[in-house]
mmJSON file of the N, C-alpha and C atoms, coordinates in Angstrom:
{"data_MODEL":{"atom_site":{
"group_PDB":["ATOM","ATOM","ATOM","ATOM","ATOM","ATOM","ATOM","ATOM","ATOM","ATOM","ATOM","ATOM","ATOM","ATOM","ATOM","ATOM","ATOM","ATOM","ATOM","ATOM","ATOM","ATOM","ATOM","ATOM","ATOM","ATOM","ATOM","ATOM","ATOM","ATOM","ATOM","ATOM","ATOM","ATOM","ATOM","ATOM","ATOM","ATOM","ATOM","ATOM","ATOM","ATOM","ATOM","ATOM","ATOM","ATOM","ATOM","ATOM","ATOM","ATOM","ATOM","ATOM","ATOM","ATOM","ATOM","ATOM","ATOM","ATOM","ATOM","ATOM","ATOM","ATOM","ATOM","ATOM","ATOM","ATOM","ATOM","ATOM","ATOM","ATOM","ATOM","ATOM","ATOM","ATOM","ATOM","ATOM","ATOM","ATOM","ATOM","ATOM","ATOM","ATOM","ATOM","ATOM","ATOM","ATOM","ATOM","ATOM","ATOM","ATOM","ATOM","ATOM","ATOM","ATOM","ATOM","ATOM","ATOM","ATOM","ATOM","ATOM","ATOM","ATOM","ATOM","ATOM","ATOM","ATOM","ATOM","ATOM","ATOM","ATOM","ATOM","ATOM","ATOM","ATOM","ATOM","ATOM","ATOM","ATOM","ATOM","ATOM","ATOM","ATOM","ATOM","ATOM","ATOM","ATOM","ATOM","ATOM","ATOM","ATOM","ATOM","ATOM","ATOM","ATOM","ATOM","ATOM","ATOM","ATOM","ATOM","ATOM","ATOM","ATOM","ATOM","ATOM","ATOM","ATOM","ATOM","ATOM","ATOM","ATOM","ATOM","ATOM","ATOM","ATOM","ATOM","ATOM","ATOM","ATOM","ATOM","ATOM","ATOM","ATOM","ATOM","ATOM","ATOM","ATOM","ATOM","ATOM","ATOM","ATOM","ATOM","ATOM","ATOM","ATOM","ATOM","ATOM","ATOM","ATOM","ATOM","ATOM","ATOM","ATOM","ATOM","ATOM","ATOM","ATOM","ATOM","ATOM","ATOM","ATOM","ATOM","ATOM"],
"id":[1,2,3,4,5,6,7,8,9,10,11,12,13,14,15,16,17,18,19,20,21,22,23,24,25,26,27,28,29,30,31,32,33,34,35,36,37,38,39,40,41,42,43,44,45,46,47,48,49,50,51,52,53,54,55,56,57,58,59,60,61,62,63,64,65,66,67,68,69,70,71,72,73,74,75,76,77,78,79,80,81,82,83,84,85,86,87,88,89,90,91,92,93,94,95,96,97,98,99,100,101,102,103,104,105,106,107,108,109,110,111,112,113,114,115,116,117,118,119,120,121,122,123,124,125,126,127,128,129,130,131,132,133,134,135,136,137,138,139,140,141,142,143,144,145,146,147,148,149,150,151,152,153,154,155,156,157,158,159,160,161,162,163,164,165,166,167,168,169,170,171,172,173,174,175,176,177,178,179,180,181,182,183,184,185,186,187,188,189,190,191,192],
"type_symbol":["N","C","C","N","C","C","N","C","C","N","C","C","N","C","C","N","C","C","N","C","C","N","C","C","N","C","C","N","C","C","N","C","C","N","C","C","N","C","C","N","C","C","N","C","C","N","C","C","N","C","C","N","C","C","N","C","C","N","C","C","N","C","C","N","C","C","N","C","C","N","C","C","N","C","C","N","C","C","N","C","C","N","C","C","N","C","C","N","C","C","N","C","C","N","C","C","N","C","C","N","C","C","N","C","C","N","C","C","N","C","C","N","C","C","N","C","C","N","C","C","N","C","C","N","C","C","N","C","C","N","C","C","N","C","C","N","C","C","N","C","C","N","C","C","N","C","C","N","C","C","N","C","C","N","C","C","N","C","C","N","C","C","N","C","C","N","C","C","N","C","C","N","C","C","N","C","C","N","C","C","N","C","C","N","C","C","N","C","C","N","C","C"],
"label_atom_id":["N","CA","C","N","CA","C","N","CA","C","N","CA","C","N","CA","C","N","CA","C","N","CA","C","N","CA","C","N","CA","C","N","CA","C","N","CA","C","N","CA","C","N","CA","C","N","CA","C","N","CA","C","N","CA","C","N","CA","C","N","CA","C","N","CA","C","N","CA","C","N","CA","C","N","CA","C","N","CA","C","N","CA","C","N","CA","C","N","CA","C","N","CA","C","N","CA","C","N","CA","C","N","CA","C","N","CA","C","N","CA","C","N","CA","C","N","CA","C","N","CA","C","N","CA","C","N","CA","C","N","CA","C","N","CA","C","N","CA","C","N","CA","C","N","CA","C","N","CA","C","N","CA","C","N","CA","C","N","CA","C","N","CA","C","N","CA","C","N","CA","C","N","CA","C","N","CA","C","N","CA","C","N","CA","C","N","CA","C","N","CA","C","N","CA","C","N","CA","C","N","CA","C","N","CA","C","N","CA","C","N","CA","C","N","CA","C","N","CA","C","N","CA","C"],
"label_alt_id":[null,null,null,null,null,null,null,null,null,null,null,null,null,null,null,null,null,null,null,null,null,null,null,null,null,null,null,null,null,null,null,null,null,null,null,null,null,null,null,null,null,null,null,null,null,null,null,null,null,null,null,null,null,null,null,null,null,null,null,null,null,null,null,null,null,null,null,null,null,null,null,null,null,null,null,null,null,null,null,null,null,null,null,null,null,null,null,null,null,null,null,null,null,null,null,null,null,null,null,null,null,null,null,null,null,null,null,null,null,null,null,null,null,null,null,null,null,null,null,null,null,null,null,null,null,null,null,null,null,null,null,null,null,null,null,null,null,null,null,null,null,null,null,null,null,null,null,null,null,null,null,null,null,null,null,null,null,null,null,null,null,null,null,null,null,null,null,null,null,null,null,null,null,null,null,null,null,null,null,null,null,null,null,null,null,null,null,null,null,null,null,null],
"label_comp_id":["MET","MET","MET","THR","THR","THR","GLU","GLU","GLU","LEU","LEU","LEU","PRO","PRO","PRO","LYS","LYS","LYS","LYS","LYS","LYS","THR","THR","THR","LYS","LYS","LYS","VAL","VAL","VAL","ASN","ASN","ASN","LYS","LYS","LYS","LYS","LYS","LYS","ASP","ASP","ASP","GLY","GLY","GLY","GLN","GLN","GLN","LEU","LEU","LEU","LEU","LEU","LEU","ILE","ILE","ILE","ARG","ARG","ARG","ILE","ILE","ILE","ASN","ASN","ASN","THR","THR","THR","ALA","ALA","ALA","GLU","GLU","GLU","ARG","ARG","ARG","ASP","ASP","ASP","GLU","GLU","GLU","PHE","PHE","PHE","ILE","ILE","ILE","HIS","HIS","HIS","LEU","LEU","LEU","CYS","CYS","CYS","GLU","GLU","GLU","GLU","GLU","GLU","LEU","LEU","LEU","ASP","ASP","ASP","THR","THR","THR","THR","THR","THR","ALA","ALA","ALA","ALA","ALA","ALA","ARG","ARG","ARG","GLU","GLU","GLU","LEU","LEU","LEU","ARG","ARG","ARG","LYS","LYS","LYS","PHE","PHE","PHE","ILE","ILE","ILE","ARG","ARG","ARG","SER","SER","SER","PHE","PHE","PHE","ILE","ILE","ILE","LYS","LYS","LYS","LYS","LYS","LYS","HIS","HIS","HIS","GLN","GLN","GLN","SER","SER","SER","THR","THR","THR","GLU","GLU","GLU","SER","SER","SER","GLN","GLN","GLN","ASN","ASN","ASN","LYS","LYS","LYS","GLU","GLU","GLU"],
"label_asym_id":["A","A","A","A","A","A","A","A","A","A","A","A","A","A","A","A","A","A","A","A","A","A","A","A","A","A","A","A","A","A","A","A","A","A","A","A","A","A","A","A","A","A","A","A","A","A","A","A","A","A","A","A","A","A","A","A","A","A","A","A","A","A","A","A","A","A","A","A","A","A","A","A","A","A","A","A","A","A","A","A","A","A","A","A","A","A","A","A","A","A","A","A","A","A","A","A","A","A","A","A","A","A","A","A","A","A","A","A","A","A","A","A","A","A","A","A","A","A","A","A","A","A","A","A","A","A","A","A","A","A","A","A","A","A","A","A","A","A","A","A","A","A","A","A","A","A","A","A","A","A","A","A","A","A","A","A","A","A","A","A","A","A","A","A","A","A","A","A","A","A","A","A","A","A","A","A","A","A","A","A","A","A","A","A","A","A","A","A","A","A","A","A"],
"label_entity_id":["1","1","1","1","1","1","1","1","1","1","1","1","1","1","1","1","1","1","1","1","1","1","1","1","1","1","1","1","1","1","1","1","1","1","1","1","1","1","1","1","1","1","1","1","1","1","1","1","1","1","1","1","1","1","1","1","1","1","1","1","1","1","1","1","1","1","1","1","1","1","1","1","1","1","1","1","1","1","1","1","1","1","1","1","1","1","1","1","1","1","1","1","1","1","1","1","1","1","1","1","1","1","1","1","1","1","1","1","1","1","1","1","1","1","1","1","1","1","1","1","1","1","1","1","1","1","1","1","1","1","1","1","1","1","1","1","1","1","1","1","1","1","1","1","1","1","1","1","1","1","1","1","1","1","1","1","1","1","1","1","1","1","1","1","1","1","1","1","1","1","1","1","1","1","1","1","1","1","1","1","1","1","1","1","1","1","1","1","1","1","1","1"],
"label_seq_id":[1,1,1,2,2,2,3,3,3,4,4,4,5,5,5,6,6,6,7,7,7,8,8,8,9,9,9,10,10,10,11,11,11,12,12,12,13,13,13,14,14,14,15,15,15,16,16,16,17,17,17,18,18,18,19,19,19,20,20,20,21,21,21,22,22,22,23,23,23,24,24,24,25,25,25,26,26,26,27,27,27,28,28,28,29,29,29,30,30,30,31,31,31,32,32,32,33,33,33,34,34,34,35,35,35,36,36,36,37,37,37,38,38,38,39,39,39,40,40,40,41,41,41,42,42,42,43,43,43,44,44,44,45,45,45,46,46,46,47,47,47,48,48,48,49,49,49,50,50,50,51,51,51,52,52,52,53,53,53,54,54,54,55,55,55,56,56,56,57,57,57,58,58,58,59,59,59,60,60,60,61,61,61,62,62,62,63,63,63,64,64,64],
"pdbx_PDB_ins_code":[null,null,null,null,null,null,null,null,null,null,null,null,null,null,null,null,null,null,null,null,null,null,null,null,null,null,null,null,null,null,null,null,null,null,null,null,null,null,null,null,null,null,null,null,null,null,null,null,null,null,null,null,null,null,null,null,null,null,null,null,null,null,null,null,null,null,null,null,null,null,null,null,null,null,null,null,null,null,null,null,null,null,null,null,null,null,null,null,null,null,null,null,null,null,null,null,null,null,null,null,null,null,null,null,null,null,null,null,null,null,null,null,null,null,null,null,null,null,null,null,null,null,null,null,null,null,null,null,null,null,null,null,null,null,null,null,null,null,null,null,null,null,null,null,null,null,null,null,null,null,null,null,null,null,null,null,null,null,null,null,null,null,null,null,null,null,null,null,null,null,null,null,null,null,null,null,null,null,null,null,null,null,null,null,null,null,null,null,null,null,null,null],
"Cartn_x":[124.509,123.02,122.865,121.72,121.341,121.531,121.811,121.651,120.04,119.793,118.273,118.586,117.158,117.939,117.435,118.783,118.603,117.568,117.195,115.479,116.213,115.169,115.6,114.626,114.841,114.035,113.286,111.996,111.483,111.735,111.96,112.63,113.782,114.829,116.133,116.692,116.95,117.706,119.077,119.145,120.771,121.416,120.852,121.601,121.353,122.344,122.563,122.662,122.075,122.17,122.843,124.175,124.631,123.954,124.164,123.542,124.103,123.986,125.491,123.756,123.804,122.555,123.711,122.462,122.983,123.53,124.456,124.39,122.803,122.591,121.839,120.158,120.058,119.268,118.997,120.068,120.529,120.039,120.51,120.232,118.723,118.11,116.776,116.085,116.631,115.792,115.799,116.906,117.195,116.499,116.645,116.22,114.79,114.027,112.165,111.85,112.731,112.83,112.845,113.66,113.342,112.593,112.028,110.605,109.449,109.422,108.341,108.396,109.322,109.954,109.603,110.416,111.206,112.364,112.802,113.888,114.657,115.539,115.493,115.665,116.075,116.297,114.612,113.633,112.372,111.766,111.867,111.186,111.842,113.052,113.314,113.139,113.135,112.465,110.752,109.826,108.888,108.422,109.122,109.04,109.53,110.71,111.57,110.205,109.41,108.028,107.163,106.834,105.439,105.931,106.887,107.829,107.389,108.105,107.635,106.429,105.766,104.855,103.633,104.255,103.515,103.487,104.869,105.89,105.271,105.016,105.439,103.655,102.854,101.338,101.186,101.92,101.627,102.54,103.577,104.282,103.769,103.364,102.524,100.698,100.367,99.649,99.824,100.828,101.353,102.129,102.606,102.726,101.867,100.701,99.234,98.479],
"Cartn_y":[62.826,63.851,64.407,64.562,64.67,66.743,66.984,68.465,68.592,70.01,70.32,71.231,71.313,71.777,73.618,74.897,76.094,76.447,77.237,78.251,79.432,79.361,80.086,81.986,83.072,83.891,83.675,84.159,84.648,86.027,86.878,87.649,88.407,87.608,87.72,89.072,90.156,90.799,90.428,90.247,90.077,90.848,91.811,92.946,93.931,95.489,96.369,97.548,98.622,99.656,100.571,100.877,102.156,103.819,104.719,105.555,106.862,108.332,109.505,110.163,111.127,112.234,113.24,114.286,115.425,115.326,115.917,115.711,116.112,117.163,117.929,117.408,116.146,115.784,114.413,113.937,112.974,112.503,114.299,114.261,114.391,115.404,115.929,113.976,113.715,112.31,111.685,111.108,110.822,111.213,112.835,113.297,112.877,113.329,112.792,111.107,110.249,109.183,108.922,109.303,109.051,109.436,111.29,111.767,110.844,110.23,109.298,107.9,107.821,106.107,104.908,105.125,104.199,104.715,103.978,103.533,104.408,104.734,104.557,104.01,103.071,101.775,101.073,100.928,100.42,101.235,102.863,103.652,103.945,103.229,103.168,101.804,100.895,99.548,99.516,100.39,101.045,101.341,102.242,103.419,102.241,101.635,100.495,99.408,98.613,97.775,98.75,100.381,100.603,101.245,101.435,101.784,100.641,100.106,98.482,97.833,98.147,97.631,98.364,99.601,100.541,100.43,100.218,100.273,98.496,97.826,96.547,96.638,96.896,97.02,97.714,98.718,99.953,99.141,98.653,97.696,96.712,96.18,94.897,95.226,96.59,97.015,97.264,98.207,99.133,97.519,96.522,95.105,94.708,94.867,93.793,94.574],
"Cartn_z":[115.745,115.883,114.265,113.845,112.56,112.547,111.495,111.237,111.066,111.716,111.194,110.292,109.112,108.09,108.07,107.549,107.744,107.536,108.101,107.678,106.88,105.644,104.815,104.753,104.995,104.897,103.76,103.272,102.161,101.479,101.988,101.369,101.289,101.335,101.704,101.199,101.993,101.184,100.996,99.593,99.563,98.453,98.338,96.975,97.268,96.814,96.838,95.72,96.512,95.45,95.742,95.646,95.341,94.87,95.377,94.377,95.209,94.328,95.093,95.159,96.37,96.14,97.552,96.677,97.65,98.911,99.983,101.139,101.946,101.83,102.224,102.561,101.01,101.074,101.793,101.578,102.523,103.581,104.742,106.034,105.992,105.325,105.577,105.393,104.66,104.048,105.537,105.886,106.893,108.505,108.808,109.392,109.303,108.29,108.286,108.701,108.264,108.173,109.9,110.727,112.113,112.504,112.163,112.753,112.734,111.157,111.355,111.563,112.291,112.542,111.974,110.894,109.896,109.802,108.856,108.158,106.694,106.007,104.818,104.088,104.229,103.713,103.372,104.474,104.356,103.583,103.181,102.758,101.239,101.207,99.741,98.922,99.917,99.38,98.909,99.636,99.435,98.394,97.897,96.842,95.183,96.18,94.459,93.884,95.123,94.912,94.359,94.703,94.051,92.815,92.635,91.136,90.265,90.594,89.982,89.628,90.57,90.456,89.327,89.775,88.498,87.08,87.004,85.792,84.902,85.131,85.019,84.466,85.559,85.061,83.71,83.741,82.304,81.311,81.428,80.468,79.993,80.786,80.035,79.099,79.408,78.705,77.385,77.388,76.077,75.359,75.318,74.948,74.092,74.753,73.984,72.571],
"occupancy":[1.0,1.0,1.0,1.0,1.0,1.0,1.0,1.0,1.0,1.0,1.0,1.0,1.0,1.0,1.0,1.0,1.0,1.0,1.0,1.0,1.0,1.0,1.0,1.0,1.0,1.0,1.0,1.0,1.0,1.0,1.0,1.0,1.0,1.0,1.0,1.0,1.0,1.0,1.0,1.0,1.0,1.0,1.0,1.0,1.0,1.0,1.0,1.0,1.0,1.0,1.0,1.0,1.0,1.0,1.0,1.0,1.0,1.0,1.0,1.0,1.0,1.0,1.0,1.0,1.0,1.0,1.0,1.0,1.0,1.0,1.0,1.0,1.0,1.0,1.0,1.0,1.0,1.0,1.0,1.0,1.0,1.0,1.0,1.0,1.0,1.0,1.0,1.0,1.0,1.0,1.0,1.0,1.0,1.0,1.0,1.0,1.0,1.0,1.0,1.0,1.0,1.0,1.0,1.0,1.0,1.0,1.0,1.0,1.0,1.0,1.0,1.0,1.0,1.0,1.0,1.0,1.0,1.0,1.0,1.0,1.0,1.0,1.0,1.0,1.0,1.0,1.0,1.0,1.0,1.0,1.0,1.0,1.0,1.0,1.0,1.0,1.0,1.0,1.0,1.0,1.0,1.0,1.0,1.0,1.0,1.0,1.0,1.0,1.0,1.0,1.0,1.0,1.0,1.0,1.0,1.0,1.0,1.0,1.0,1.0,1.0,1.0,1.0,1.0,1.0,1.0,1.0,1.0,1.0,1.0,1.0,1.0,1.0,1.0,1.0,1.0,1.0,1.0,1.0,1.0,1.0,1.0,1.0,1.0,1.0,1.0,1.0,1.0,1.0,1.0,1.0,1.0],
"B_iso_or_equiv":[0.0,0.0,0.0,0.0,0.0,0.0,0.0,0.0,0.0,0.0,0.0,0.0,0.0,0.0,0.0,0.0,0.0,0.0,0.0,0.0,0.0,0.0,0.0,0.0,0.0,0.0,0.0,0.0,0.0,0.0,0.0,0.0,0.0,0.0,0.0,0.0,0.0,0.0,0.0,0.0,0.0,0.0,0.0,0.0,0.0,0.0,0.0,0.0,0.0,0.0,0.0,0.0,0.0,0.0,0.0,0.0,0.0,0.0,0.0,0.0,0.0,0.0,0.0,0.0,0.0,0.0,0.0,0.0,0.0,0.0,0.0,0.0,0.0,0.0,0.0,0.0,0.0,0.0,0.0,0.0,0.0,0.0,0.0,0.0,0.0,0.0,0.0,0.0,0.0,0.0,0.0,0.0,0.0,0.0,0.0,0.0,0.0,0.0,0.0,0.0,0.0,0.0,0.0,0.0,0.0,0.0,0.0,0.0,0.0,0.0,0.0,0.0,0.0,0.0,0.0,0.0,0.0,0.0,0.0,0.0,0.0,0.0,0.0,0.0,0.0,0.0,0.0,0.0,0.0,0.0,0.0,0.0,0.0,0.0,0.0,0.0,0.0,0.0,0.0,0.0,0.0,0.0,0.0,0.0,0.0,0.0,0.0,0.0,0.0,0.0,0.0,0.0,0.0,0.0,0.0,0.0,0.0,0.0,0.0,0.0,0.0,0.0,0.0,0.0,0.0,0.0,0.0,0.0,0.0,0.0,0.0,0.0,0.0,0.0,0.0,0.0,0.0,0.0,0.0,0.0,0.0,0.0,0.0,0.0,0.0,0.0,0.0,0.0,0.0,0.0,0.0,0.0],
"pdbx_formal_charge":[null,null,null,null,null,null,null,null,null,null,null,null,null,null,null,null,null,null,null,null,null,null,null,null,null,null,null,null,null,null,null,null,null,null,null,null,null,null,null,null,null,null,null,null,null,null,null,null,null,null,null,null,null,null,null,null,null,null,null,null,null,null,null,null,null,null,null,null,null,null,null,null,null,null,null,null,null,null,null,null,null,null,null,null,null,null,null,null,null,null,null,null,null,null,null,null,null,null,null,null,null,null,null,null,null,null,null,null,null,null,null,null,null,null,null,null,null,null,null,null,null,null,null,null,null,null,null,null,null,null,null,null,null,null,null,null,null,null,null,null,null,null,null,null,null,null,null,null,null,null,null,null,null,null,null,null,null,null,null,null,null,null,null,null,null,null,null,null,null,null,null,null,null,null,null,null,null,null,null,null,null,null,null,null,null,null,null,null,null,null,null,null],
"auth_seq_id":[1,1,1,2,2,2,3,3,3,4,4,4,5,5,5,6,6,6,7,7,7,8,8,8,9,9,9,10,10,10,11,11,11,12,12,12,13,13,13,14,14,14,15,15,15,16,16,16,17,17,17,18,18,18,19,19,19,20,20,20,21,21,21,22,22,22,23,23,23,24,24,24,25,25,25,26,26,26,27,27,27,28,28,28,29,29,29,30,30,30,31,31,31,32,32,32,33,33,33,34,34,34,35,35,35,36,36,36,37,37,37,38,38,38,39,39,39,40,40,40,41,41,41,42,42,42,43,43,43,44,44,44,45,45,45,46,46,46,47,47,47,48,48,48,49,49,49,50,50,50,51,51,51,52,52,52,53,53,53,54,54,54,55,55,55,56,56,56,57,57,57,58,58,58,59,59,59,60,60,60,61,61,61,62,62,62,63,63,63,64,64,64],
"auth_comp_id":["MET","MET","MET","THR","THR","THR","GLU","GLU","GLU","LEU","LEU","LEU","PRO","PRO","PRO","LYS","LYS","LYS","LYS","LYS","LYS","THR","THR","THR","LYS","LYS","LYS","VAL","VAL","VAL","ASN","ASN","ASN","LYS","LYS","LYS","LYS","LYS","LYS","ASP","ASP","ASP","GLY","GLY","GLY","GLN","GLN","GLN","LEU","LEU","LEU","LEU","LEU","LEU","ILE","ILE","ILE","ARG","ARG","ARG","ILE","ILE","ILE","ASN","ASN","ASN","THR","THR","THR","ALA","ALA","ALA","GLU","GLU","GLU","ARG","ARG","ARG","ASP","ASP","ASP","GLU","GLU","GLU","PHE","PHE","PHE","ILE","ILE","ILE","HIS","HIS","HIS","LEU","LEU","LEU","CYS","CYS","CYS","GLU","GLU","GLU","GLU","GLU","GLU","LEU","LEU","LEU","ASP","ASP","ASP","THR","THR","THR","THR","THR","THR","ALA","ALA","ALA","ALA","ALA","ALA","ARG","ARG","ARG","GLU","GLU","GLU","LEU","LEU","LEU","ARG","ARG","ARG","LYS","LYS","LYS","PHE","PHE","PHE","ILE","ILE","ILE","ARG","ARG","ARG","SER","SER","SER","PHE","PHE","PHE","ILE","ILE","ILE","LYS","LYS","LYS","LYS","LYS","LYS","HIS","HIS","HIS","GLN","GLN","GLN","SER","SER","SER","THR","THR","THR","GLU","GLU","GLU","SER","SER","SER","GLN","GLN","GLN","ASN","ASN","ASN","LYS","LYS","LYS","GLU","GLU","GLU"],
"auth_asym_id":["A","A","A","A","A","A","A","A","A","A","A","A","A","A","A","A","A","A","A","A","A","A","A","A","A","A","A","A","A","A","A","A","A","A","A","A","A","A","A","A","A","A","A","A","A","A","A","A","A","A","A","A","A","A","A","A","A","A","A","A","A","A","A","A","A","A","A","A","A","A","A","A","A","A","A","A","A","A","A","A","A","A","A","A","A","A","A","A","A","A","A","A","A","A","A","A","A","A","A","A","A","A","A","A","A","A","A","A","A","A","A","A","A","A","A","A","A","A","A","A","A","A","A","A","A","A","A","A","A","A","A","A","A","A","A","A","A","A","A","A","A","A","A","A","A","A","A","A","A","A","A","A","A","A","A","A","A","A","A","A","A","A","A","A","A","A","A","A","A","A","A","A","A","A","A","A","A","A","A","A","A","A","A","A","A","A","A","A","A","A","A","A"],
"auth_atom_id":["N","CA","C","N","CA","C","N","CA","C","N","CA","C","N","CA","C","N","CA","C","N","CA","C","N","CA","C","N","CA","C","N","CA","C","N","CA","C","N","CA","C","N","CA","C","N","CA","C","N","CA","C","N","CA","C","N","CA","C","N","CA","C","N","CA","C","N","CA","C","N","CA","C","N","CA","C","N","CA","C","N","CA","C","N","CA","C","N","CA","C","N","CA","C","N","CA","C","N","CA","C","N","CA","C","N","CA","C","N","CA","C","N","CA","C","N","CA","C","N","CA","C","N","CA","C","N","CA","C","N","CA","C","N","CA","C","N","CA","C","N","CA","C","N","CA","C","N","CA","C","N","CA","C","N","CA","C","N","CA","C","N","CA","C","N","CA","C","N","CA","C","N","CA","C","N","CA","C","N","CA","C","N","CA","C","N","CA","C","N","CA","C","N","CA","C","N","CA","C","N","CA","C","N","CA","C","N","CA","C","N","CA","C","N","CA","C","N","CA","C","N","CA","C"],
"pdbx_PDB_model_num":[1,1,1,1,1,1,1,1,1,1,1,1,1,1,1,1,1,1,1,1,1,1,1,1,1,1,1,1,1,1,1,1,1,1,1,1,1,1,1,1,1,1,1,1,1,1,1,1,1,1,1,1,1,1,1,1,1,1,1,1,1,1,1,1,1,1,1,1,1,1,1,1,1,1,1,1,1,1,1,1,1,1,1,1,1,1,1,1,1,1,1,1,1,1,1,1,1,1,1,1,1,1,1,1,1,1,1,1,1,1,1,1,1,1,1,1,1,1,1,1,1,1,1,1,1,1,1,1,1,1,1,1,1,1,1,1,1,1,1,1,1,1,1,1,1,1,1,1,1,1,1,1,1,1,1,1,1,1,1,1,1,1,1,1,1,1,1,1,1,1,1,1,1,1,1,1,1,1,1,1,1,1,1,1,1,1,1,1,1,1,1,1]
}}}
C-alpha cells in the first residue's frame, strides 16, 4: 500500500507564550470568556493578531 500524504494545518499552533498575571484577574477573564462563549486562548490570539496588525502598519510608516 502507498502512504497518503499527511494533512497539515494552515495555521498550526505550535508556539506557546507563558505569562504571569494576578489570580483574580485571570479568574475574572476566564469567567467572562465563558459567559461570552469563547476561550481565553482564542481571545488572547485575537488580541495578539490585532496588536501585530496595528503596530506593523505604524512601524512601516515610521520607517519611510
